C-alpha positions in Angstrom: -7.5 23.7 40.8 -7.3 26.1 43.8 -8.2 29.7 42.9 -6.9 29.6 39.4 -8.9 29.3 36.1 -7.7 26.6 33.8 -8.5 26.9 30.1 -8.0 23.8 27.9 -5.0 24.0 25.5 -7.4 23.6 22.6 -9.2 26.9 23.5 -6.1 29.1 24.1 -4.6 32.0 22.2 -5.0 31.7 18.4 -7.9 29.3 18.5 -10.2 29.0 15.4 -13.8 28.5 16.5 -16.4 27.0 14.2 -18.6 29.6 12.5 -22.4 29.4 12.3 -22.8 26.6 14.8 -23.5 26.6 18.6 -20.2 26.5 20.5 -19.1 25.2 23.8 -16.4 26.8 25.8 -15.3 25.0 29.0 -12.7 24.9 31.6 -12.0 24.6 35.3 -12.2 27.0 38.2 -12.6 26.9 42.0 -15.5 24.6 42.7 -19.0 26.1 43.0 -17.6 29.4 41.9 -19.5 31.8 39.6 -17.8 32.2 36.2 -18.3 34.9 33.6 -17.4 34.8 29.9 -17.1 38.0 27.8 -16.8 37.3 24.0 -15.4 40.3 22.3 -17.3 43.4 23.3 -21.0 42.4 23.2 -21.5 38.8 24.5 -21.6 38.2 28.3 -22.5 34.8 29.7 -22.4 33.4 33.3 -22.1 29.8 34.5 -21.6 28.0 37.8 -18.7 25.7 38.3 -19.6 22.3 39.6 -18.4 20.8 42.9 -15.4 19.4 40.9 -14.7 22.8 39.4 -15.9 22.2 35.8 -17.7 25.0 34.0 -19.2 25.1 30.5 -20.7 27.9 28.4 -22.9 27.6 25.4 -22.2 30.3 22.9 -24.6 31.2 20.2 -23.5 30.8 16.5 -21.2 33.5 15.3 -20.4 34.5 11.7 -16.8 34.3 10.6 -14.5 37.0 11.8 -11.9 38.2 14.3 -9.6 38.5 15.9 -11.6 38.6 19.1 -10.7 38.2 22.8 -12.5 35.9 25.2 -12.3 36.8 28.9 -13.0 34.4 31.6 -13.5 35.8 35.1 -14.2 34.6 38.6 -14.1 36.6 41.8 -10.4 35.9 42.3 -9.0 35.3 38.8 -9.1 36.4 35.2 -7.9 34.7 32.0 -7.9 36.4 28.5 -7.8 34.3 25.4 -6.2 36.5 22.7 -6.4 36.4 18.9 -9.5 34.3 18.6 -10.8 33.7 15.0 -14.2 32.4 13.9 -14.1 30.3 10.7 -14.0 26.6 9.8 -12.3 24.1 12.0 -11.4 20.7 10.5 -10.2 17.6 12.3 -7.4 15.7 10.4 -6.8 12.1 11.3 -5.4 8.8 10.1 -1.8 7.7 9.6 1.4 8.9 7.9 0.0 10.1 4.5 -2.3 12.5 6.3 0.5 13.3 8.8 3.1 13.9 6.1 4.3 17.4 6.8 5.2 20.2 4.5 9.0 19.9 5.2 8.8 16.4 3.6 7.2 18.0 0.5 9.6 20.8 -0.1 11.2 19.1 -3.1 7.9 18.8 -4.9 6.6 22.2 -3.8 9.8 24.2 -3.4 8.0 27.6 -2.9 5.1 26.5 -0.8 6.7 27.1 2.5 8.5 30.2 1.4 5.3 31.8 0.0 3.0 30.8 2.9 1.9 34.1 4.4 -1.7 33.7 5.6 -2.0 34.0 9.4 -5.7 33.1 9.1 -4.8 29.5 8.4 -3.9 27.9 11.7 -3.2 24.5 13.1 -3.2 22.7 16.4 -1.1 19.5 16.8 -2.8 17.1 19.3 0.0 15.6 21.4 0.5 11.9 20.8 -1.0 10.0 23.7 -2.7 6.6 24.3 -4.8 5.3 27.1 -6.2 1.8 27.1 -8.4 2.1 30.2 -9.9 5.6 30.3 -11.2 8.1 27.9 -9.3 11.3 28.6 -11.3 14.5 29.2 -8.5 17.0 28.4 -5.3 17.2 26.4 -2.1 17.5 28.3 -0.5 20.1 26.1 -0.7 21.8 22.7 -0.8 25.3 21.1 -2.2 27.0 18.0 0.3 28.0 15.4 -0.1 29.9 12.1 0.6 28.1 8.9 3.5 30.5 8.1 7.2 29.5 8.0 8.9 28.2 10.0 5.9 26.7 11.8 4.4 25.5 8.5 7.1 22.9 8.1 5.4 20.7 10.6 1.9 20.9 9.3 0.2 18.1 7.3 0.6 18.8 3.6 -2.9 17.6 2.8 -4.3 19.7 5.6 -2.4 22.9 4.4 -3.4 22.6 0.8 -7.0 21.8 1.7 -7.0 24.9 4.0 -5.6 27.0 1.2 -8.3 25.9 -1.2 -11.1 26.5 1.4 -9.8 29.9 2.2 -9.6 30.9 -1.4 -13.2 29.8 -1.9 -14.8 31.1 1.3 -12.3 33.8 2.6 -12.9 32.8 6.2 -10.3 31.6 8.7 -9.4 27.9 8.7 -8.2 25.9 11.7 -6.8 22.4 11.4 -6.8 20.1 14.4 -4.3 17.3 13.6 -4.4 13.9 15.2 -2.8 11.8 12.4 0.0 9.3 13.5 2.1 7.2 11.1 1.7 3.5 11.2 -1.6 3.4 13.1 -4.4 0.9 12.4 -8.1 1.7 12.2 -8.8 -0.1 15.5 -6.5 2.3 17.3 -9.1 5.1 16.6 -12.3 3.6 18.0 -13.5 2.9 21.5 -13.5 -0.3 23.5 -17.3 -0.3 23.5 -17.5 -0.1 19.7 -15.0 -3.0 19.2 -16.8 -5.1 21.7 -20.1 -4.5 19.9 -18.5 -5.5 16.6 -16.7 -8.5 18.2 -13.4 -7.0 17.1 -11.8 -6.5 20.5 -8.8 -8.8 20.9 -9.2 -11.5 23.5 -6.0 -10.4 25.3 -6.8 -6.7 25.2 -7.1 -6.3 29.0 -3.4 -7.0 29.4 -3.0 -3.4 28.0 -4.8 -2.1 31.1 -2.0 -3.4 33.3 0.5 -0.5 33.6 3.2 -2.9 34.8 2.7 -5.1 31.7 2.9 -2.0 29.4 6.0 -0.7 31.1 7.7 -4.1 30.8 6.9 -4.4 27.1 8.2 -1.0 26.4 11.3 -1.5 28.5 12.1 -4.9 27.0 11.6 -3.7 23.4 13.8 -0.6 24.0 16.6 -2.8 25.5 16.4 -5.2 22.6 16.4 -2.5 19.9 19.3 -0.7 21.6 21.3 -3.9 21.9 20.6 -4.9 18.3 21.9 -1.5 17.0 24.9 -1.6 19.4 25.8 -5.1 18.1 25.4 -3.9 14.5 27.9 -1.1 15.1 30.3 -3.1 17.2 30.6 -6.0 14.7 30.8 -3.8 11.6 34.4 -4.2 10.2 34.0 -1.0 8.1 33.4 1.4 11.0 35.9 4.2 11.1 37.8 3.2 7.9 35.5 2.4 5.0 33.9 5.9 5.1 37.3 7.5 4.5 38.4 8.7 1.0 41.7 6.7 1.2 40.0 3.4 1.9 41.2 0.7 -0.5 38.1 -0.8 -2.2 40.1 -2.5 -5.0 38.7 -5.9 -4.2 35.1 -4.8 -3.5 32.3 -6.0 -5.8 30.2 -3.7 -8.0 26.6 -2.7 -7.8 24.3 0.0 -9.3 21.9 2.1 -7.2 19.3 2.0 -10.0 19.2 -1.8 -10.0 18.4 -4.2 -7.3 21.5 -5.0 -5.1 23.0 -8.4 -5.6 21.2 -11.0 -3.5 24.0 -11.5 -1.0 23.8 -7.8 -0.1 20.0 -7.7 0.6 20.2 -9.7 3.9 20.3 -8.1 7.4 23.5 -6.5 8.4 25.6 -3.6 7.2 26.4 -3.0 3.6 28.8 -0.3 2.4 28.6 1.5 -1.0 31.4 3.7 -2.3 31.7 5.9 -5.3 34.2 8.5 -6.6 32.1 11.3 -8.0 33.4 13.5 -10.8 31.7 16.9 -10.9 31.4 18.9 -14.1 33.4 22.1 -14.1 30.3 24.3 -14.3 29.0 22.8 -11.0 32.2 23.0 -9.0 31.9 25.4 -6.1 28.1 25.4 -6.2 26.0 24.7 -3.1 24.4 21.3 -3.6 21.8 18.9 -2.3 22.2 15.1 -2.4 19.0 13.2 -3.4 19.3 9.5 -3.0 15.7 8.3 -3.0 14.9 5.8 -0.2 16.7 2.8 1.3 15.6 -0.2 3.2 16.3 0.4 6.0 18.7 3.0 7.6 21.6 4.9 6.2 24.6 7.0 7.2 26.0 9.0 4.3 29.5 10.4 4.1 31.5 12.7 1.8 35.3 12.3 2.1 34.8 10.7 5.5 32.5 13.4 6.9 28.9 12.5 7.8 26.5 14.6 5.8 23.2 12.9 6.8 21.5 9.9 8.3 18.0 8.5 8.6 17.1 5.7 10.8 14.2 4.0 8.9 13.2 3.3 5.4 10.5 5.7 4.3 11.9 9.3 4.3 13.7 10.4 1.1 17.4 10.9 1.6 17.8 14.6 0.8 21.0 16.0 2.3 22.6 19.4 2.1 26.3 18.8 1.2 27.7 22.3 0.8 30.0 23.5 -2.0 31.0 20.9 -4.5 34.6 19.9 -5.1 35.7 18.7 -8.6 36.1 15.2 -7.2 35.0 13.5 -3.9 34.3 10.1 -2.4 30.6 9.4 -1.6 30.0 6.6 0.8 26.7 5.1 2.1 26.6 2.9 5.1 23.4 1.0 4.7 21.9 -0.8 7.7 19.5 -3.6 6.7 17.2 -4.9 9.5 15.1 -7.4 7.6 15.2 -9.2 4.3 14.9 -7.9 1.6 17.0 -4.7 2.1 18.6 -2.4 -0.4 17.8 0.6 -2.6 14.2 1.4 -3.5 13.8 0.7 -7.2 12.8 3.5 -9.6 14.2 6.4 -7.6 16.6 8.9 -9.1 20.1 9.4 -7.4 21.1 13.0 -8.0 23.2 15.9 -6.9 21.2 19.1 -7.5 22.5 22.6 -7.7 21.3 25.9 -9.2 23.8 25.4 -12.0 22.5 22.0 -13.0 21.8 18.4 -11.9 24.3 15.5 -11.8 22.7 12.1 -12.3 24.9 9.7 -10.3 23.4 6.7 -12.1 25.1 7.9 -15.3 28.5 7.7 -13.6 28.6 3.9 -13.6 28.7 1.3 -10.8 29.5 1.7 -7.2 31.8 -0.4 -5.1 30.0 -2.6 -2.5 31.1 -4.7 0.5 29.5 -6.2 3.5 30.5 -4.9 6.9 28.8 -7.7 8.9 25.8 -10.1 9.0 23.0 -9.8 11.5 19.9 -11.9 12.4 16.5 -10.5 11.4 15.5 -7.7 13.7 12.3 -8.2 15.7 9.6 -5.6 14.9 9.6 -2.6 17.2 6.7 -2.3 19.6 4.5 0.7 19.1 1.7 0.5 21.6 -0.1 3.4 19.9 -0.9 0.9 17.1 -2.9 -1.2 19.6 -6.7 -0.9 19.6 -8.6 1.8 21.5 -5.6 3.7 22.9 -5.6 6.7 20.5 -9.3 7.1 20.6 -9.2 7.4 24.4 -6.1 9.6 24.4 -6.5 11.9 21.4 -10.0 11.8 20.1 -12.2 11.6 23.2 -10.7 14.9 24.7 -11.8 16.8 21.5 -15.5 15.8 21.9 -16.7 19.1 23.3 -15.2 21.0 20.4 -17.3 22.0 17.3 -15.8 21.3 13.9 -16.8 21.7 10.2 -15.9 18.2 9.3 -13.3 15.4 9.4 -10.6 14.5 6.9 -9.3 10.9 7.1 -6.5 9.1 5.2 -5.6 5.7 6.6 -5.5 2.0 5.8 -1.9 1.3 4.7 -1.2 -0.4 8.1 -4.2 -2.6 7.8 -3.3 -4.0 4.3 -1.6 -7.0 6.0 -4.9 -8.0 7.7 -7.9 -6.4 5.9 -10.6 -8.6 7.4 -13.2 -6.6 9.3 -11.7 -3.2 8.3 -14.9 -2.0 6.6 -17.2 -2.6 9.5 -14.8 -1.0 11.9 -14.3 2.0 9.6 -18.0 2.5 9.2 -18.5 2.3 13.0 -15.7 4.8 13.5 -17.5 7.4 11.3 -20.7 6.9 13.3 -18.9 7.0 16.7 -17.0 10.2 15.9 -20.1 11.9 14.7 -21.8 10.9 18.0 -18.8 12.2 19.9 -19.2 15.6 18.2 -23.0 15.5 18.5 -23.5 16.0 14.8 -25.0 13.1 12.8 -24.5 15.0 9.6 -20.9 15.9 10.2 -19.1 15.7 6.8 -16.6 12.8 6.8 -14.2 13.0 3.8 -11.7 10.2 3.3 -9.1 9.0 0.9 -9.3 5.5 -0.6 -5.8 4.0 -0.8 -3.7 4.9 -3.9 -1.5 2.7 -5.9 1.6 1.4 -4.1 3.8 -1.5 -5.1 6.4 -1.8 -2.3 4.4 -4.4 -0.3 3.4 -7.1 -2.8 2.5 -9.4 0.1 -0.1 -7.0 1.4 -3.7 -6.7 0.1 -4.2 -3.0 -0.9 -7.0 -4.0 -3.2 -8.9 -5.6 -0.3 -8.6 -2.5 1.9 -9.9 -0.4 -1.0 -12.9 -2.7 -1.2 -13.4 -2.5 2.6 -13.2 1.3 2.5 -16.3 1.4 0.2 -18.4 0.6 3.3 -17.9 4.2 4.4 -20.1 5.2 1.4 -23.1 3.4 3.0 -23.4 6.4 5.4 -24.9 9.8 4.6 -22.6 12.8 4.3 -19.5 10.9 3.4 -17.2 11.7 0.5 -14.6 9.3 -0.9 -11.6 10.4 -2.9 -10.4 7.7 -5.4 -6.6 8.4 -5.3 -5.4 5.8 -7.8 -2.9 7.5 -10.1 -1.9 10.0 -7.3 0.3 7.3 -5.6 3.8 6.3 -6.4 4.3 2.6 -7.1 7.7 2.6 -5.4 6.9 4.8 -2.4 4.5 4.4 0.6 4.4 8.2 0.9 3.5 9.8 -2.5 4.2 13.6 -2.5 1.3 14.7 -4.7 -0.7 16.0 -1.7 -2.0 19.1 -3.4 -4.0 16.9 -5.8 -5.4 14.8 -2.9 -6.5 18.0 -1.2 -8.2 19.2 -4.4 -10.2 16.0 -4.6 -11.1 16.3 -0.9 -12.3 19.9 -1.6 -14.3 18.6 -4.6 -16.0 15.9 -2.4 -16.9 18.6 0.2 -18.4 20.8 -2.4 -20.5 18.0 -3.9 -21.8 16.7 -0.6 -24.4 19.5 -0.5 -25.7 18.2 -3.8 -25.2 14.5 -3.1 -25.8 14.1 0.7 -26.2 10.4 0.5 -22.5 10.0 -0.3 -20.2 11.3 -3.0 -17.3 9.6 -4.8 -14.8 11.5 -7.0 -15.0 8.8 -9.7 -17.5 6.3 -11.1 -18.7 3.9 -8.4 -19.8 0.4 -9.5 -22.9 -0.7 -7.6 -24.4 -3.6 -9.6 -23.3 -6.4 -12.0 -25.7 -8.6 -13.9 -25.8 -10.3 -17.3 -28.1 -10.7 -20.3 -27.1 -13.8 -22.4 -23.3 -13.4 -23.0 -23.2 -9.7 -22.1 -22.0 -8.7 -18.7 -23.3 -5.4 -17.6 -21.8 -3.3 -14.8 -23.8 -0.4 -13.5 -22.2 2.7 -12.0 -23.2 5.6 -10.0 -21.6 8.5 -11.8 -22.6 11.6 -9.7 -23.5 13.7 -12.7 -20.5 12.8 -14.8 -20.1 10.6 -17.9 -18.1 7.4 -17.9 -15.0 7.4 -20.2 -12.7 4.5 -21.2 -9.1 5.8 -21.4 -8.0 2.4 -22.7 -9.3 -1.1 -23.0 -10.3 -2.1 -19.5 -9.5 -5.4 -17.9 -12.0 -7.2 -15.8 -11.8 -10.5 -13.9 -14.6 -12.9 -13.5 -14.8 -15.8 -11.0 -15.8 -18.9 -12.9 -15.2 -22.5 -11.8 -13.2 -21.3 -8.8 -10.8 -19.5 -11.1 -10.3 -15.9 -12.0 -10.6 -15.3 -15.8 -9.2 -12.1 -17.4 -11.6 -10.4 -19.8 -10.6 -7.4 -21.9 -12.8 -4.8 -23.5 -16.0 -3.1 -22.9 -18.4 -0.4 -24.2 -20.0 2.4 -22.4 -23.7 2.6 -22.4 -24.9 5.5 -20.3 -24.2 4.6 -16.7 -23.2 1.1 -17.6 -20.3 -0.8 -19.2 -21.1 -3.8 -21.3 -18.6 -6.6 -21.8 -19.0 -9.5 -24.2 -18.0 -12.8 -22.5 -16.5 -15.7 -24.5 -19.0 -18.5 -25.2 -17.0 -21.1 -23.3 -17.8 -19.2 -20.1 -21.3 -19.8 -18.7 -22.3 -16.5 -17.2 -25.0 -18.2 -15.3 -22.3 -19.8 -13.2 -20.1 -16.8 -12.8 -20.0 -15.7 -9.1 -18.1 -12.4 -9.1 -16.6 -9.7 -11.3 -13.8 -7.4 -10.3 -11.8 -4.5 -11.7 -8.6 -2.8 -10.6 -7.8 -5.6 -8.3 -4.2 -5.2 -7.4 -1.8 -3.0 -5.5 -0.9 -0.9 -8.6 -3.8 -1.3 -11.0 -4.3 0.5 -14.3 -7.0 3.2 -14.3 -8.8 2.7 -17.6 -12.3 3.6 -16.4 -12.5 7.3 -15.6 -15.1 10.1 -15.8 -15.2 13.1 -18.0 -13.1 15.2 -15.6 -10.4 12.5 -15.6 -11.1 11.0 -12.1 -10.6 7.2 -11.9 -13.4 4.8 -11.0 -13.1 3.0 -7.7 -11.8 -0.6 -8.0 -14.6 -3.1 -7.1 -15.5 -6.7 -6.6 -19.2 -7.4 -7.1 -21.4 -10.4 -6.8 -23.0 -11.2 -10.2 -26.8 -10.9 -9.9 -28.5 -13.8 -11.6 
């Protein structure tokens, strides 16, 4: 480090420090040097750097306030940290639904970015980094930003709305430390030691410690993916001509975007869609946005031969600014399908939106469709950040000396293909993170997966059941998000409601420290004669049936569907047909599907968690 003082990126200008808790402030200076810290105008501390140059101060709890300065001095150097606030610092983590940034939510919340004006809400994006062999001690980069446009565009939507709600309630600064990364699995976020203890570490894990192996895997995958896309372009007979307005599509087949594409057009390769759009006179000349929903997989979209937008994978909505509308133009979509089944996501609207009105393209009849080429199935891309341990070492471990108010977690979608063991790993993750932050009572608030129907082969219900294991720990709060999802989208946009339920869970944890759920939580099933009784923990609310509930019971190795039920206090009673011997029923479950109905709610309209319970004899 020479004679210079190094302050970690997490502690630099604009930092939000946690109020009312002891704090650590650390860094590096010349080895064995004397280091002084001056906090504002009244707090002076001294420390001695180690023989490796590390120093650490322990700062007494401070009430919310600021801005302050923190000055670090040695005999030969001085560093001032400006604009320091003291408030509540929250760690955000998980995968894409926690990561989903405000820019992606602008259609649902059109004024949220424009109206954001609170410089006391701030965020720090932890740089994406994995390490399979060593727990990092410091982050390699990063800076604090205010949640004000244009920076707000890159902030987690859930994080921002949660921070807004907390600020409105407490009127203290809020800092968000974001570590969420799309596509990551739960095992990416725990240590090697934890996975070994749980017997969940893959047998071939140590190959990831070989840098040559990692580099080879990344290089080979990059070369394969580049060659696949190059071949897709080079063999596409429509390149350069089918996007033009004078293309002859007389002999093309027909298809509708609001229907599933014909089977022959759902296989890998390039598919072209063309449509002549007629614009109503009152919309001609208006600035417009094209909203095409989502495609599987990538698209390039043209108007009269000019590219107006493209997205390289399936999940983001296709929302393209297209300038002033002409009375008539040719709209062309070049759809690149990587794996079967490709096509247009069912249930999405296909619109042209202006201040003068909205044009529904689905009402203008079918499109012309033709195939540009055929391709083999594309191999899955390699994302090493999805592998176990790496993100814990690279992104979570370096934060361990920080002090936070709590943790917000939204993850599980990428584990629905293999839900076995999720619950025990998730439960261990909560304990490990609390140990890292040296706070056994650190609030851990998490979202149980919502409804989603785009992956029928994946087991979303099983992951929801596994996520219940988090409720076995004290100071945890679970948001039941069924009804806040979108059956035809992995990324529902109703993030404000998710944030509201997270805020509710936080508020209730003080009253219910042994774990809070936003909806009724089934904890026991038993029977008396032909009456099945399911007991719930209701957290001070009443159980309500919004419709006739459907239960399933496992009898003679078959799931039987049973409809009906009556509320009796904190229980629901269900009469079972005489031909079913309840004494031999093994399990009962409710809401067991990717997109289940939510007929059991509470008196504030929050749905019950789905469940699968053994039947007590």
